C-alpha positions in Angstrom: 0.0 -0.2 0.0 1.2 3.2 -1.0 1.1 6.5 0.8 1.7 8.8 -2.1 -1.0 11.2 -2.7 -1.9 11.8 -6.4 -2.9 15.1 -7.5 -6.7 15.7 -7.6 -7.0 17.1 -11.3 -4.0 16.3 -13.1 -5.6 18.1 -16.1 -6.2 21.6 -15.9 -8.5 23.6 -18.4 -6.8 26.5 -20.3 -8.1 29.8 -19.5 -11.0 31.1 -21.9 -9.9 33.8 -24.4 -11.3 37.1 -24.3 -10.5 37.9 -27.8 -14.0 38.7 -29.3 -14.9 41.0 -26.1 -11.4 42.9 -26.3 -12.3 43.4 -30.0 -16.0 44.5 -29.2 -14.9 47.1 -26.6 -11.8 48.4 -28.9 -14.4 48.7 -31.9 -16.7 50.6 -29.4 -14.4 52.9 -28.3 -13.0 53.8 -31.9 -16.7 54.6 -32.8 -17.2 56.7 -30.3 -14.0 58.5 -31.1 -15.2 59.2 -34.4 -14.4 56.5 -36.5 -18.6 55.9 -36.6 -18.2 57.7 -40.0 -17.3 54.5 -41.5 -20.2 52.8 -40.2 -18.7 49.3 -40.5 -16.5 50.1 -37.3 -19.5 50.1 -34.7 -21.6 47.3 -36.8 -18.4 45.4 -36.5 -18.2 46.0 -32.8 -21.9 45.2 -32.4 -21.7 41.7 -34.0 -18.3 40.9 -32.2 -19.9 41.9 -28.9 -23.2 39.9 -29.4 -20.6 36.7 -30.3 -18.6 37.5 -27.3 -21.7 37.6 -25.1 -22.6 33.9 -26.2 -19.3 32.5 -26.4 -17.3 33.8 -23.6 -19.1 34.0 -20.2 -16.2 34.7 -18.1 -15.9 38.1 -19.6 -19.7 39.5 -19.7 -18.5 42.6 -18.3 -16.0 43.5 -21.1 -18.4 42.4 -23.9 -21.4 44.3 -22.4 -19.2 47.4 -22.3 -18.2 46.9 -25.9 -21.8 46.2 -26.9 -22.7 49.6 -25.0 -20.2 51.7 -26.7 -20.8 49.9 -30.1 -24.6 50.5 -30.0 -23.9 54.3 -29.1 -21.1 54.7 -31.9 -24.0 53.2 -34.4 -26.6 55.5 -33.1 -24.5 58.3 -33.7 -23.6 57.3 -37.2 -27.1 57.0 -38.2 -28.1 60.3 -36.6 -25.0 61.8 -38.4 -25.8 60.3 -41.7 -29.6 61.5 -41.2 -28.2 65.0 -40.5 -26.0 64.9 -43.5 -28.6 63.8 -45.9 -31.0 66.4 -44.7 -28.7 69.2 -44.8 -27.5 68.4 -48.6 -31.6 68.0 -49.5 -32.3 71.6 -47.8 -29.0 73.0 -49.7 -30.2 71.8 -52.8 -33.9 73.1 -52.3 -32.5 76.5 -51.0 -34.0 76.0 -47.9 -37.4 76.5 -49.2 -36.6 79.8 -51.3 -36.5 79.2 -55.0 -37.4 75.7 -55.0 -38.8 73.5 -58.1 -42.6 74.0 -56.8 -41.8 78.0 -56.9 -40.5 77.7 -60.1 -43.3 75.9 -61.5 -45.7 78.3 -60.1 -43.9 81.3 -61.4 -43.4 80.0 -64.6 -47.2 79.4 -65.1 -47.9 83.0 -64.3 -50.1 82.4 -60.9 -48.3 84.6 -58.8 -46.6 87.7 -60.7 
């Protein structure tokens, strides 16, 4: 009979990587710093954040921070694109002065 004690768990699991969570946080911070003009940056942050939320349960806080910053960056990007489209539309119509509708009315002779 041997009195030598064997280790309880000879195999240890490798630590889980937090690569997707870190990528989501980095992309979220970049989208808040102004890279949301390229709409792919916050969109990639949202996608990697949701993937990390399911695959990496040990780093939920990191991927949650990445998700929040990416969603805010995506909202700012959509708002910025909407304002730019409105601005260029308003500039093309002259902010209501000399628009196409006014030109048609004056050319028909209704408001001379």
